[in-house]
Residue, then its C-alpha position, 0 to 999 in steps of 0.5 A: m577513521s577520517e572524515k573523507n572515510d566517513k563520507q565514502q561509507v555506504v549504508p547497506y540498506a540504502d541499496p534496494f538489493y540489501l536484504g538483512s538477516s532479519d529478512h525472511s521469506n515467510a514474513g508478512l508485510g505489516p499487520i494487515v492481511f489481504n482477504g479479498g475485501n480490505y485491498l486499499n488498507w492492505s496496499r497501503s500497509v504493504k506500501m509502508a513496509l516495502g518502503a521502510k525496507n527500501k523495495l518499493g521499487f520492485i512493485d512500482g516499477m522503479i526497479s525493473k526486471l534486469a537482463i539475465e546477462s546483467e551482472l546484478y540479475s542475480l540479485w534482483q532475482r533474489n530480491d524479487c523472489m523475496i518480495r513475492c514470498w512477503l506478498s504471498a505471506s500478507v495475503t490469504p493462502e487462496i489469494a497466495e495460491q492464485m498468484l503463484i503464476c506471477d513472474s515478478a513481484q510487480e506482476f503480483w502487485n498489478e494483478l492484485s490491483e487489477r483485480h481488487g483495487q478498482t473503484n466500483a459501485p458495488q464496493l461503494y454501496s457495500l461501504k455505505k450499507e455498513v457505515n449507515g447500519l453501524q451501531q455502538n452496541n457493547l463498544s466502547v466509545d474509542a473502539y465505536y469511533g475508531k471503526l467509524k472513522r476507518y470506514w469514512d477513511e475507506l469512503n474517501n479513498i474509494e470516492g476520492f477527491p476531484y483534482c484540480e488540472c487546470g491550476a486555478m486551485s493554486k490561485c484561490t484565495c477563498n479556502i474552498l478546500k478547507k470549506l469542503a472538508e469542513r462540510a464533509a466532517k459536519k455531514r459525518 
C-alpha cells in the first residue's frame, strides 16, 4: 500500500455510526448500575463508556436526530436504539421501565438528568450525614479511605466550586485556588 492510500484509509470506529461486532444491546455501560441514588458517579461512568465508543454525541446533542428522509437516518436510528438499550442495561429494571417512554437516547439521558441530576439540599444533607457517621469498623484502612474519599468526591461534585466569570482568577498571582484546595484537604 502506498503512503497516500494509508492516509486516506478511514478507521471504522472513528465514525460515530459504527457499531462493532462486540456491541450488544444487552451490554451495560461501565461497572456502575444507576439505582436512583448514585447519579453523579453513574453519569460519569456512562459518559466515559460512550466516549470510548464514539457515541457521546448521541446524548449530548452533538449528533441530533436526523430527518426520516435523510440517507443516514437508518444508521442514526440503529445507533440511537443501541444506545438506549445500553442505557437501559445500565440502570435498575424499574428505572429502565420508566424510560421506555423516551424516543431517543438524548431524551433518555435528559430525562434521567432532570429527575436525578439536580443538586439539592436533601442530597447534600444525606451525604454529609453518611460522612459523619462513617466508621472504619472491620474495614481495612484502604477500604475505609476509599469509601471516605468517594463521599468527599461526591460532596465536591454536588457542592461544586465557584467559577470566576469576570476573569480575575486568570490574573491571580497569589495561588488562591491552591490555598482553598489545601484548606479543604485539612478540613477532611
